N, C-alpha and C positions, 0 to 999 in steps of 0.2 A: 758525536751521534751522526751518522751518517744525515744529509739533505739528501731526498732523490730531485728531478725535480722536468717533468717530462711534460715536453710541450710536442704539439693537438700543427703540423704541417697547415700550414698558410693556402685556402681552398685555389688562392693562383698558384700560387706552385707545384699541390696534386694535381690540377689538372693539365698542364705543363706538363708536365713528368707523363701524364696517361697517354694525351697526345703523340705527345716523345714514341712509347712506345708502343703504344697502336698503331704510329704511322714505318717503323721499326719495324714492324709486323707485320706488315700492308703487303711491305715493300718486297721481305722474302719472302710470301706467301705465293704474289704471284711473279715474277722470279721465280719457284718453282726452287729454292732455297729449302734445305733440310737442318741442321745442323744436327753433330755428332761429337760427339764426348770421347778421346781417346785420350786413353788414359796408358801413360809410362809406370815399366816395371816403378820405377820407382819413386814414393807416395809425392814428392812436394809437386810434382809436372804432369801437369794438361795440359790438355789443349783441345781446339774446339775447329775441327771442322763443319764449312757447312757447302751440303752435295746440291745437282742437282735431283738426288731420289729418292728413296728409303733406299741400305741395302735390300729389304728382301723384296724392291721392285727395279732394282739394279741391274740386272739380267733375263734371255728371256731367254728358252729351251732350244734354242738353234746353236745361240753362244757357249750358254754351259757345258754344250752336246763341242763342240769345235774347240774347251776347254780342255774339257777333260782326253778327249781323243789325243788335242795335240801333245798333254802330257802326257800320257802312253806312253804314243807317239816314237818323242821327244830320251825318253826314259828307254824303248826300247833299243832306237839308235846308242846312250850313250854306255850300257849294256855292253853292246858285242861290239864297241870299236874298248871296252875298257879289257870284254877276251883275245880282240883281235891284237893291244897294246896294252901292255897289264902298264905300261908306267902314264898311262891320260887321266889318273887319279889321281891327278895334279890338278888341284883349281884354277878355272884362268876363268876370265871374265871376257863371255859372249856377249857383243853388238847386237843381236837376230837383227834389230832393223836392218843396220850396212850389208849384215852378215860376215864380221870381222869376228875375229878374237883382241881385244884388246890391250891383252898384258900377253902375248903373243912374244915376244923377245926375253917375255922371262923362262926362254922354256930349248928345250936342246931343239938340233935338226931334228934331234928322228924322231920326236912330238912334237913338233911342229904339221905337219902336212895329217895328222891324225886330232889332234883338237880345233887346224883350220875345217876339219871336213865336214866336222861336230856340231858343228857353229851353224855351217850353208844346211847341214839336213835340219839340220835346230829350222831355219828360217825356212828354209823348202814347205817342212811340214807344216807351217803358220802358214803358210801360203796355198795350201791343198784342205787344211778345217778355216781357207775364207775369214781370219784371224788379224789382225796388225799388233805388227811386235808391242805398241801402248799401250790395246786389247789387254789380252796374253799380260802384260808385267802385270796396269791393275789387280785382274780379278785375282793372277796369284795371291800376290803382295795384298789383297784381303784376305783368300783367301785366309793365308799364312799365319796369320794375323787370331782370327777371328772362326775355323770351319765350324765351328757352330751355328753363327749367322747364316752358310750359306748348305743347310739340308740338301738343296737342289743338287747343289758339282758333289758334295757328300755320294748323291744316288746316284749320277753318270756313274764316279767312279767304280759304287761299285757295281753298277752295275758292265760297264768294261769286261767291268776284270773278271771277272765271268765268262767269258769268249778265253776260248783256248789258245791263241796269237797275246793277248797279256797276260795269263795264270801265274807262271812261270816268273816275273817281274817278281820284285823284293818288294816293289812298294799295294803289290798287290795279297802282298804273303798277314 
């Protein structure tokens, strides 16, 4: 026979736990922190992130339009570079904040200039759209992880892809 013995928590213990949870919730609310759960493809790993705002409230219309415009302008520049210099299709790491190619030494001399030029163009595009490199990467990474959470960005891409300037881009097809 199995003997189950369940104890009720002591009132002092229950009160102290409730106070701790209440205090943490209040501090989070006052700081404007919003918890988010990030589940990786492996089912055994999940992380909780605390952000300053919920995803749906994260970006205003101007930021969304600047981001979508920047992505499509950079893609225009990339496709033009590929047409002019077919060897530039290789992967390269562009630090948009500084405008330099991080792994430039991995490429032959003929390809270095077009790659560096594309990196510089990308930096200029962000500046024209009044978007910092940090904002751009944050938005790109979040959108890449879960585009359904950002319908306003998807809508902005749809609107811009209707323009003749972007219609022929592969990302708009």
